[in-house]
KEBAVEX-395772 format. One record per residue (C-alpha): residue number from 1; x, y, z. Coordinates in pm, 1 decimal, decimal comma. Layout:
# residues N
<node k="NUM" c1="X" c2="Y" c3="Z"/>
...
This chain:
# residues 308
<node k="1" c1="-2768,0" c2="-7858,8" c3="-3027,0"/>
<node k="2" c1="-2884,5" c2="-8172,6" c3="-2818,4"/>
<node k="3" c1="-3290,3" c2="-8200,8" c3="-2666,3"/>
<node k="4" c1="-3359,7" c2="-8425,7" c3="-2442,1"/>
<node k="5" c1="-3751,1" c2="-8441,7" c3="-2315,8"/>
<node k="6" c1="-3810,2" c2="-8659,9" c3="-2057,6"/>
<node k="7" c1="-4135,3" c2="-8873,1" c3="-2077,9"/>
<node k="8" c1="-4234,5" c2="-9011,5" c3="-2367,6"/>
<node k="9" c1="-4637,5" c2="-8998,9" c3="-2341,4"/>
<node k="10" c1="-4842,9" c2="-8759,7" c3="-2563,4"/>
<node k="11" c1="-4708,9" c2="-8438,3" c3="-2459,6"/>
<node k="12" c1="-4360,2" c2="-8549,0" c3="-2485,0"/>
<node k="13" c1="-4348,1" c2="-8728,4" c3="-2838,8"/>
<node k="14" c1="-4533,1" c2="-8474,6" c3="-2919,5"/>
<node k="15" c1="-4216,3" c2="-8177,4" c3="-2787,9"/>
<node k="16" c1="-3990,0" c2="-8451,4" c3="-2941,7"/>
<node k="17" c1="-4160,5" c2="-8456,2" c3="-3298,0"/>
<node k="18" c1="-4229,4" c2="-8077,8" c3="-3353,3"/>
<node k="19" c1="-3854,6" c2="-7982,1" c3="-3236,9"/>
<node k="20" c1="-3727,7" c2="-8264,2" c3="-3483,1"/>
<node k="21" c1="-3980,6" c2="-8141,3" c3="-3758,2"/>
<node k="22" c1="-3831,0" c2="-7770,7" c3="-3749,3"/>
<node k="23" c1="-3481,6" c2="-7916,2" c3="-3779,1"/>
<node k="24" c1="-3311,5" c2="-7665,3" c3="-3594,5"/>
<node k="25" c1="-3146,4" c2="-7966,0" c3="-3330,8"/>
<node k="26" c1="-2895,9" c2="-8201,9" c3="-3426,4"/>
<node k="27" c1="-3033,4" c2="-8479,1" c3="-3158,0"/>
<node k="28" c1="-3316,6" c2="-8555,6" c3="-2956,3"/>
<node k="29" c1="-3313,3" c2="-8824,5" c3="-2677,2"/>
<node k="30" c1="-3663,7" c2="-8920,3" c3="-2517,1"/>
<node k="31" c1="-3633,8" c2="-9066,6" c3="-2168,6"/>
<node k="32" c1="-3923,5" c2="-9285,3" c3="-2015,8"/>
<node k="33" c1="-3950,2" c2="-9506,7" c3="-1722,6"/>
<node k="34" c1="-4152,0" c2="-9778,8" c3="-1905,7"/>
<node k="35" c1="-3948,8" c2="-10021,0" c3="-2084,3"/>
<node k="36" c1="-3909,4" c2="-9974,8" c3="-2426,7"/>
<node k="37" c1="-4151,5" c2="-9720,9" c3="-2422,7"/>
<node k="38" c1="-3946,5" c2="-9429,6" c3="-2541,5"/>
<node k="39" c1="-3725,1" c2="-9617,3" c3="-2775,5"/>
<node k="40" c1="-4056,8" c2="-9734,5" c3="-2995,3"/>
<node k="41" c1="-4175,5" c2="-9357,5" c3="-3012,2"/>
<node k="42" c1="-3833,2" c2="-9243,0" c3="-3098,4"/>
<node k="43" c1="-3812,9" c2="-9562,4" c3="-3365,0"/>
<node k="44" c1="-4183,3" c2="-9435,6" c3="-3480,6"/>
<node k="45" c1="-4052,1" c2="-9091,2" c3="-3517,2"/>
<node k="46" c1="-3731,1" c2="-9169,9" c3="-3702,1"/>
<node k="47" c1="-3947,4" c2="-9343,8" c3="-3952,0"/>
<node k="48" c1="-4114,7" c2="-9026,5" c3="-4081,4"/>
<node k="49" c1="-3797,5" c2="-8824,5" c3="-4117,6"/>
<node k="50" c1="-3794,5" c2="-8900,7" c3="-4455,5"/>
<node k="51" c1="-4140,0" c2="-8805,0" c3="-4527,8"/>
<node k="52" c1="-4143,9" c2="-8497,9" c3="-4331,9"/>
<node k="53" c1="-3786,3" c2="-8412,3" c3="-4453,7"/>
<node k="54" c1="-3536,7" c2="-8355,7" c3="-4133,9"/>
<node k="55" c1="-3231,5" c2="-8485,0" c3="-4006,0"/>
<node k="56" c1="-3271,6" c2="-8464,6" c3="-3661,9"/>
<node k="57" c1="-3184,1" c2="-8771,7" c3="-3491,1"/>
<node k="58" c1="-3397,2" c2="-8962,2" c3="-3244,3"/>
<node k="59" c1="-3314,8" c2="-9186,5" c3="-2995,6"/>
<node k="60" c1="-3514,8" c2="-9366,3" c3="-2682,7"/>
<node k="61" c1="-3366,8" c2="-9457,0" c3="-2380,9"/>
<node k="62" c1="-3561,7" c2="-9639,8" c3="-2064,6"/>
<node k="63" c1="-3430,9" c2="-9425,6" c3="-1799,3"/>
<node k="64" c1="-3092,9" c2="-9422,4" c3="-1929,6"/>
<node k="65" c1="-2984,1" c2="-9075,8" c3="-1844,7"/>
<node k="66" c1="-2607,8" c2="-9113,8" c3="-1991,8"/>
<node k="67" c1="-2799,2" c2="-9121,0" c3="-2313,9"/>
<node k="68" c1="-2893,6" c2="-8745,2" c3="-2239,5"/>
<node k="69" c1="-2543,2" c2="-8619,7" c3="-2148,2"/>
<node k="70" c1="-2417,8" c2="-8300,3" c3="-2274,4"/>
<node k="71" c1="-2764,7" c2="-8196,1" c3="-2384,1"/>
<node k="72" c1="-2785,3" c2="-7800,5" c3="-2414,3"/>
<node k="73" c1="-3220,8" c2="-7801,7" c3="-2320,6"/>
<node k="74" c1="-3402,3" c2="-8068,3" c3="-2125,8"/>
<node k="75" c1="-3803,3" c2="-8074,8" c3="-2116,9"/>
<node k="76" c1="-3963,1" c2="-8211,3" c3="-1826,3"/>
<node k="77" c1="-4348,4" c2="-8350,6" c3="-1937,2"/>
<node k="78" c1="-4297,3" c2="-8652,6" c3="-1705,9"/>
<node k="79" c1="-4557,3" c2="-8711,6" c3="-1423,3"/>
<node k="80" c1="-4912,6" c2="-8809,8" c3="-1421,4"/>
<node k="81" c1="-5147,8" c2="-8583,8" c3="-1630,1"/>
<node k="82" c1="-5496,8" c2="-8419,2" c3="-1529,8"/>
<node k="83" c1="-5801,4" c2="-8607,8" c3="-1560,7"/>
<node k="84" c1="-6172,4" c2="-8427,6" c3="-1644,7"/>
<node k="85" c1="-6244,1" c2="-8263,4" c3="-1304,5"/>
<node k="86" c1="-5892,3" c2="-8260,6" c3="-1164,3"/>
<node k="87" c1="-5731,1" c2="-7933,5" c3="-1098,4"/>
<node k="88" c1="-5319,2" c2="-7879,7" c3="-1157,7"/>
<node k="89" c1="-5249,9" c2="-7833,0" c3="-793,8"/>
<node k="90" c1="-5418,1" c2="-8172,2" c3="-724,1"/>
<node k="91" c1="-5086,5" c2="-8342,8" c3="-899,3"/>
<node k="92" c1="-4869,2" c2="-8218,8" c3="-675,0"/>
<node k="93" c1="-4819,8" c2="-8521,5" c3="-444,8"/>
<node k="94" c1="-4705,3" c2="-8752,4" c3="-707,6"/>
<node k="95" c1="-4578,5" c2="-8515,6" c3="-957,2"/>
<node k="96" c1="-4342,8" c2="-8350,0" c3="-690,9"/>
<node k="97" c1="-4135,8" c2="-8662,0" c3="-638,4"/>
<node k="98" c1="-4108,5" c2="-8759,3" c3="-1009,7"/>
<node k="99" c1="-3972,0" c2="-8386,9" c3="-1111,9"/>
<node k="100" c1="-3749,1" c2="-8341,4" c3="-839,4"/>
<node k="101" c1="-3551,6" c2="-8690,8" c3="-921,7"/>
<node k="102" c1="-3566,6" c2="-8638,8" c3="-1320,4"/>
<node k="103" c1="-3432,3" c2="-8275,3" c3="-1261,0"/>
<node k="104" c1="-3131,9" c2="-8443,2" c3="-1047,2"/>
<node k="105" c1="-3061,8" c2="-8690,2" c3="-1332,8"/>
<node k="106" c1="-3023,5" c2="-8424,2" c3="-1574,6"/>
<node k="107" c1="-2751,7" c2="-8256,6" c3="-1437,6"/>
<node k="108" c1="-2588,5" c2="-8498,8" c3="-1326,7"/>
<node k="109" c1="-2521,9" c2="-8570,6" c3="-1710,5"/>
<node k="110" c1="-2569,0" c2="-8249,5" c3="-1809,0"/>
<node k="111" c1="-2463,3" c2="-7973,4" c3="-1549,7"/>
<node k="112" c1="-2506,7" c2="-7655,8" c3="-1788,6"/>
<node k="113" c1="-2837,0" c2="-7798,2" c3="-1892,3"/>
<node k="114" c1="-3130,2" c2="-7509,5" c3="-1952,1"/>
<node k="115" c1="-3440,4" c2="-7651,2" c3="-1822,0"/>
<node k="116" c1="-3825,4" c2="-7638,1" c3="-1935,5"/>
<node k="117" c1="-4100,8" c2="-7734,1" c3="-1682,5"/>
<node k="118" c1="-4413,5" c2="-7882,2" c3="-1841,8"/>
<node k="119" c1="-4505,3" c2="-8115,6" c3="-1576,5"/>
<node k="120" c1="-4823,3" c2="-7996,0" c3="-1361,8"/>
<node k="121" c1="-4842,3" c2="-7743,7" c3="-1102,7"/>
<node k="122" c1="-4613,9" c2="-7599,7" c3="-1351,1"/>
<node k="123" c1="-4562,9" c2="-7298,8" c3="-1150,4"/>
<node k="124" c1="-4463,6" c2="-7510,6" c3="-864,2"/>
<node k="125" c1="-4260,3" c2="-7754,5" c3="-1084,8"/>
<node k="126" c1="-4039,9" c2="-7473,0" c3="-1195,4"/>
<node k="127" c1="-3974,6" c2="-7384,3" c3="-829,7"/>
<node k="128" c1="-3919,8" c2="-7719,6" c3="-731,2"/>
<node k="129" c1="-3677,1" c2="-7760,3" c3="-1009,3"/>
<node k="130" c1="-3484,5" c2="-7418,0" c3="-953,0"/>
<node k="131" c1="-3463,5" c2="-7537,1" c3="-561,9"/>
<node k="132" c1="-3343,3" c2="-7882,2" c3="-644,5"/>
<node k="133" c1="-3080,3" c2="-7816,7" c3="-929,5"/>
<node k="134" c1="-2905,4" c2="-7539,9" c3="-806,8"/>
<node k="135" c1="-2855,3" c2="-7400,9" c3="-1126,1"/>
<node k="136" c1="-2885,6" c2="-7025,4" c3="-1210,1"/>
<node k="137" c1="-3269,4" c2="-6903,2" c3="-1277,4"/>
<node k="138" c1="-3234,4" c2="-6801,7" c3="-1619,0"/>
<node k="139" c1="-3182,0" c2="-7214,2" c3="-1687,5"/>
<node k="140" c1="-3486,2" c2="-7325,8" c3="-1526,4"/>
<node k="141" c1="-3820,8" c2="-7179,1" c3="-1744,6"/>
<node k="142" c1="-4208,8" c2="-7304,9" c3="-1734,8"/>
<node k="143" c1="-4377,4" c2="-7351,7" c3="-1999,0"/>
<node k="144" c1="-4740,2" c2="-7231,8" c3="-1933,5"/>
<node k="145" c1="-4763,2" c2="-6876,2" c3="-2025,6"/>
<node k="146" c1="-4622,8" c2="-6924,0" c3="-2417,4"/>
<node k="147" c1="-4927,7" c2="-7222,2" c3="-2409,1"/>
<node k="148" c1="-5149,5" c2="-6986,4" c3="-2232,7"/>
<node k="149" c1="-5098,8" c2="-6711,8" c3="-2469,3"/>
<node k="150" c1="-5147,1" c2="-6920,1" c3="-2767,8"/>
<node k="151" c1="-5495,1" c2="-7033,7" c3="-2637,4"/>
<node k="152" c1="-5584,1" c2="-6652,9" c3="-2612,7"/>
<node k="153" c1="-5485,0" c2="-6551,1" c3="-2965,6"/>
<node k="154" c1="-5703,2" c2="-6893,6" c3="-3055,7"/>
<node k="155" c1="-6002,8" c2="-6748,5" c3="-2872,6"/>
<node k="156" c1="-5954,7" c2="-6417,7" c3="-2981,1"/>
<node k="157" c1="-5913,7" c2="-6499,1" c3="-3375,6"/>
<node k="158" c1="-6224,0" c2="-6695,3" c3="-3321,0"/>
<node k="159" c1="-6429,8" c2="-6397,5" c3="-3135,6"/>
<node k="160" c1="-6296,5" c2="-6126,0" c3="-3427,5"/>
<node k="161" c1="-6334,7" c2="-6420,4" c3="-3704,8"/>
<node k="162" c1="-5963,9" c2="-6289,8" c3="-3825,8"/>
<node k="163" c1="-5674,2" c2="-6515,9" c3="-3929,1"/>
<node k="164" c1="-5461,0" c2="-6642,1" c3="-3636,8"/>
<node k="165" c1="-5156,3" c2="-6467,8" c3="-3821,2"/>
<node k="166" c1="-5332,6" c2="-6090,2" c3="-3745,5"/>
<node k="167" c1="-5324,6" c2="-6165,2" c3="-3386,9"/>
<node k="168" c1="-5124,2" c2="-6103,0" c3="-3126,8"/>
<node k="169" c1="-5174,2" c2="-6116,0" c3="-2704,1"/>
<node k="170" c1="-5016,5" c2="-6275,5" c3="-2409,8"/>
<node k="171" c1="-5118,8" c2="-6419,6" c3="-2119,9"/>
<node k="172" c1="-4909,2" c2="-6401,9" c3="-1724,1"/>
<node k="173" c1="-4957,5" c2="-6494,7" c3="-1426,3"/>
<node k="174" c1="-4947,4" c2="-6845,0" c3="-1228,9"/>
<node k="175" c1="-5053,1" c2="-7180,4" c3="-1500,7"/>
<node k="176" c1="-5394,0" c2="-7260,1" c3="-1364,2"/>
<node k="177" c1="-5758,6" c2="-7199,1" c3="-1439,8"/>
<node k="178" c1="-5826,8" c2="-6913,7" c3="-1167,5"/>
<node k="179" c1="-5405,6" c2="-6756,8" c3="-1164,6"/>
<node k="180" c1="-5411,6" c2="-6679,4" c3="-1545,2"/>
<node k="181" c1="-5437,6" c2="-6297,7" c3="-1638,3"/>
<node k="182" c1="-5524,0" c2="-6267,8" c3="-2014,2"/>
<node k="183" c1="-5385,0" c2="-5903,4" c3="-2091,4"/>
<node k="184" c1="-5686,6" c2="-5822,1" c3="-2312,2"/>
<node k="185" c1="-5598,8" c2="-5429,1" c3="-2316,7"/>
<node k="186" c1="-5228,5" c2="-5490,2" c3="-2474,1"/>
<node k="187" c1="-5387,8" c2="-5756,5" c3="-2732,6"/>
<node k="188" c1="-5388,4" c2="-5648,3" c3="-3109,4"/>
<node k="189" c1="-5518,9" c2="-5707,2" c3="-3439,2"/>
<node k="190" c1="-5258,1" c2="-5622,8" c3="-3667,6"/>
<node k="191" c1="-5124,6" c2="-5333,5" c3="-3435,8"/>
<node k="192" c1="-5495,0" c2="-5235,3" c3="-3362,2"/>
<node k="193" c1="-5603,2" c2="-5261,1" c3="-3018,4"/>
<node k="194" c1="-5881,9" c2="-5540,4" c3="-3010,9"/>
<node k="195" c1="-6077,4" c2="-5343,2" c3="-2758,0"/>
<node k="196" c1="-6154,8" c2="-5131,7" c3="-3110,8"/>
<node k="197" c1="-6354,8" c2="-5430,2" c3="-3236,9"/>
<node k="198" c1="-6493,8" c2="-5680,6" c3="-2941,6"/>
<node k="199" c1="-6679,0" c2="-5492,0" c3="-2665,1"/>
<node k="200" c1="-6592,0" c2="-5534,0" c3="-2295,6"/>
<node k="201" c1="-6835,9" c2="-5828,5" c3="-2240,9"/>
<node k="202" c1="-6704,4" c2="-6028,7" c3="-2551,2"/>
<node k="203" c1="-6356,7" c2="-5970,8" c3="-2391,5"/>
<node k="204" c1="-6422,4" c2="-6114,1" c3="-2107,4"/>
<node k="205" c1="-6603,6" c2="-6430,5" c3="-2248,7"/>
<node k="206" c1="-6265,1" c2="-6433,8" c3="-2446,2"/>
<node k="207" c1="-6029,8" c2="-6410,4" c3="-2123,2"/>
<node k="208" c1="-6262,1" c2="-6658,2" c3="-1975,0"/>
<node k="209" c1="-6237,9" c2="-6872,5" c3="-2234,7"/>
<node k="210" c1="-5844,8" c2="-6856,4" c3="-2209,3"/>
<node k="211" c1="-5860,9" c2="-6931,2" c3="-1881,2"/>
<node k="212" c1="-6024,8" c2="-7292,4" c3="-1862,0"/>
<node k="213" c1="-5872,9" c2="-7380,2" c3="-2135,3"/>
<node k="214" c1="-5665,9" c2="-7687,6" c3="-2063,6"/>
<node k="215" c1="-5974,7" c2="-7783,1" c3="-1866,8"/>
<node k="216" c1="-6180,1" c2="-7763,9" c3="-2137,8"/>
<node k="217" c1="-5994,0" c2="-7962,6" c3="-2360,1"/>
<node k="218" c1="-5913,8" c2="-8255,9" c3="-2050,1"/>
<node k="219" c1="-6305,5" c2="-8282,7" c3="-2051,0"/>
<node k="220" c1="-6343,3" c2="-8315,7" c3="-2412,5"/>
<node k="221" c1="-6045,6" c2="-8542,3" c3="-2434,9"/>
<node k="222" c1="-6027,3" c2="-8776,2" c3="-2131,0"/>
<node k="223" c1="-5673,2" c2="-8635,3" c3="-2048,7"/>
<node k="224" c1="-5452,0" c2="-8325,3" c3="-2088,1"/>
<node k="225" c1="-5414,6" c2="-8164,4" c3="-2400,1"/>
<node k="226" c1="-5100,0" c2="-8249,8" c3="-2627,3"/>
<node k="227" c1="-5005,0" c2="-8103,7" c3="-2949,9"/>
<node k="228" c1="-5014,9" c2="-7741,8" c3="-2867,1"/>
<node k="229" c1="-4803,1" c2="-7777,9" c3="-2530,8"/>
<node k="230" c1="-4589,1" c2="-7955,1" c3="-2769,4"/>
<node k="231" c1="-4574,7" c2="-7652,7" c3="-3031,8"/>
<node k="232" c1="-4531,4" c2="-7403,4" c3="-2730,6"/>
<node k="233" c1="-4278,2" c2="-7612,2" c3="-2573,9"/>
<node k="234" c1="-4100,9" c2="-7627,2" c3="-2947,6"/>
<node k="235" c1="-4055,2" c2="-7260,2" c3="-3011,7"/>
<node k="236" c1="-3948,4" c2="-7217,8" c3="-2688,2"/>
<node k="237" c1="-3637,7" c2="-7457,8" c3="-2747,3"/>
<node k="238" c1="-3606,8" c2="-7316,7" c3="-3096,2"/>
<node k="239" c1="-3604,7" c2="-6945,1" c3="-2976,7"/>
<node k="240" c1="-3246,8" c2="-7062,2" c3="-2730,4"/>
<node k="241" c1="-3131,4" c2="-7251,4" c3="-2974,5"/>
<node k="242" c1="-3104,5" c2="-6985,4" c3="-3240,0"/>
<node k="243" c1="-3034,1" c2="-6744,2" c3="-2950,3"/>
<node k="244" c1="-3351,3" c2="-6543,9" c3="-3157,1"/>
<node k="245" c1="-3415,5" c2="-6310,4" c3="-2795,0"/>
<node k="246" c1="-3822,1" c2="-6365,9" c3="-2890,6"/>
<node k="247" c1="-4041,2" c2="-6266,0" c3="-2607,0"/>
<node k="248" c1="-4252,6" c2="-6572,4" c3="-2445,2"/>
<node k="249" c1="-4467,4" c2="-6529,7" c3="-2129,2"/>
<node k="250" c1="-4282,0" c2="-6840,1" c3="-1902,4"/>
<node k="251" c1="-4265,8" c2="-6914,2" c3="-1571,9"/>
<node k="252" c1="-3952,7" c2="-6757,0" c3="-1418,0"/>
<node k="253" c1="-3783,9" c2="-6722,4" c3="-1085,6"/>
<node k="254" c1="-3858,6" c2="-6373,5" c3="-976,5"/>
<node k="255" c1="-3620,9" c2="-6166,9" c3="-747,7"/>
<node k="256" c1="-3814,1" c2="-5832,1" c3="-709,2"/>
<node k="257" c1="-3986,6" c2="-5808,1" c3="-1075,1"/>
<node k="258" c1="-4372,5" c2="-5723,4" c3="-1049,0"/>
<node k="259" c1="-4355,9" c2="-5731,8" c3="-679,9"/>
<node k="260" c1="-4273,1" c2="-6035,0" c3="-605,7"/>
<node k="261" c1="-3995,0" c2="-6260,7" c3="-491,8"/>
<node k="262" c1="-3880,0" c2="-6627,8" c3="-438,9"/>
<node k="263" c1="-4168,4" c2="-6782,8" c3="-663,3"/>
<node k="264" c1="-4139,8" c2="-6880,1" c3="-1019,0"/>
<node k="265" c1="-4473,5" c2="-6711,4" c3="-1225,5"/>
<node k="266" c1="-4546,7" c2="-6654,4" c3="-1526,6"/>
<node k="267" c1="-4448,5" c2="-6297,3" c3="-1698,3"/>
<node k="268" c1="-4283,0" c2="-6181,8" c3="-2052,6"/>
<node k="269" c1="-3922,1" c2="-6327,8" c3="-2093,7"/>
<node k="270" c1="-3670,1" c2="-6252,0" c3="-2363,6"/>
<node k="271" c1="-3482,8" c2="-6628,0" c3="-2422,6"/>
<node k="272" c1="-3227,8" c2="-6658,7" c3="-2592,5"/>
<node k="273" c1="-2862,6" c2="-6906,7" c3="-2583,8"/>
<node k="274" c1="-2836,6" c2="-6832,3" c3="-2236,8"/>
<node k="275" c1="-3225,9" c2="-6954,8" c3="-2143,4"/>
<node k="276" c1="-3399,4" c2="-6677,5" c3="-2026,5"/>
<node k="277" c1="-3231,6" c2="-6339,9" c3="-2075,0"/>
<node k="278" c1="-3442,1" c2="-6074,6" c3="-1962,2"/>
<node k="279" c1="-3775,3" c2="-6044,9" c3="-1775,4"/>
<node k="280" c1="-3955,1" c2="-5777,9" c3="-1967,3"/>
<node k="281" c1="-4106,8" c2="-5541,0" c3="-1660,2"/>
<node k="282" c1="-4452,1" c2="-5432,8" c3="-1862,7"/>
<node k="283" c1="-4683,7" c2="-5157,8" c3="-1748,2"/>
<node k="284" c1="-5012,3" c2="-5315,3" c3="-1513,1"/>
<node k="285" c1="-5255,8" c2="-5067,6" c3="-1401,5"/>
<node k="286" c1="-5442,7" c2="-5130,6" c3="-1082,7"/>
<node k="287" c1="-5649,1" c2="-5417,9" c3="-1188,4"/>
<node k="288" c1="-5431,7" c2="-5611,9" c3="-1316,5"/>
<node k="289" c1="-5152,4" c2="-5543,8" c3="-1090,8"/>
<node k="290" c1="-5397,0" c2="-5672,6" c3="-831,3"/>
<node k="291" c1="-5480,6" c2="-5998,4" c3="-1011,1"/>
<node k="292" c1="-5129,9" c2="-6105,3" c3="-1058,3"/>
<node k="293" c1="-5067,1" c2="-6014,3" c3="-695,8"/>
<node k="294" c1="-5353,8" c2="-6280,5" c3="-599,4"/>
<node k="295" c1="-5208,9" c2="-6546,1" c3="-856,6"/>
<node k="296" c1="-4864,9" c2="-6555,0" c3="-716,8"/>
<node k="297" c1="-5058,4" c2="-6608,3" c3="-330,6"/>
<node k="298" c1="-5230,6" c2="-6856,2" c3="-474,8"/>
<node k="299" c1="-4910,4" c2="-6987,8" c3="-663,0"/>
<node k="300" c1="-4712,3" c2="-6973,9" c3="-310,7"/>
<node k="301" c1="-4992,6" c2="-7156,3" c3="-150,9"/>
<node k="302" c1="-4913,7" c2="-7441,3" c3="-364,0"/>
<node k="303" c1="-4545,0" c2="-7390,3" c3="-321,1"/>
<node k="304" c1="-4615,5" c2="-7489,9" c3="76,5"/>
<node k="305" c1="-4699,1" c2="-7832,0" c3="-19,3"/>
<node k="306" c1="-4340,9" c2="-7926,9" c3="-128,7"/>
<node k="307" c1="-4092,7" c2="-8099,7" c3="82,7"/>
<node k="308" c1="-3756,5" c2="-7879,1" c3="4,4"/>
C-alpha cells in the first residue's frame, strides 16, 4: 500500500505520522510546494521509526508528483487553513484552484488512486475533485464526517463522564458550523441510548458544541486543528488498505440517496479496498431529514461559487 499526502503542514504531517505509526502502508510520500519542506518533514518522521517501531518508508518531494506514482490512496490537505473568525466557506477562492491542480497531478501519475479530501470547504472541494478528475464516485471521499463524529463522541463522553471507548455516535450532513447533524437519537453508551442518561437539553448542548468544534479549536490555536483530522484520515486510509468494510460518515457523491443528487455531503459509508463500497441508508425522522435538506442546500450554494 502506497499513500501520498499532499500538503506538509500540520494536518498533512499528522496524517503521514499516524499512517506510518499504524504500520499498514509500505510507503508514504509527502508532497509540498515549499522547497525542502516535505523532505524535512519526511526526514524528521523517519527518525522516529526506530522509536515508534514502524517500517513504513516516508519520503518527501517538492512539487514532484512523479514520486507519487502508483499510489493506492492520496490525501489532499493542501490549501490555506482557517484563521479565527473565518468560516470554511471563505477559503473557497484560493483552495479551489489548489485542489483542482493537485487532483489532476495525482491522477496523471496514479490513474487508479482513491482520493481523500481534507481541504476546506471540504464538501465543495470533494465535489470539485470528483468533477475535475473523472474518477468513479467511489474513489472520491471527503474526510469531514469521520472527524466530526470523533468530536461528537468526545463531547458525549464529556457530558456522560464516561470513557470514550463506551461511546458510539455519528455526524452526517455538511462539514460546516451550521450544516453538521449530530445524530443524538442514534448515539449510545455501550449499546444503551444516551437519551437514557442525558436530558434533551444537555444533548442539544452536546450537539451545538460538536458543530462549532472546529471553530472552537481555531479560536484557541489560532489556526485549524491537526491531530484529530490526521487521526480521522489515518483511520479511513487503514479501512481502505485492510479492506475492513468499516462504516465512516464521510462526504460522498450522491445520486438519489437521502433525496439528494449531484452533491457531495456527509453520509454513512462502508469503506474498503474500492473506496466507498456502499452508502448506508439510515432512517431519518422528520426533523433530521429537514436539517439534512437544509444542509444540502447550503453546500449547493457554496458549490455554486466554483468554476468547473
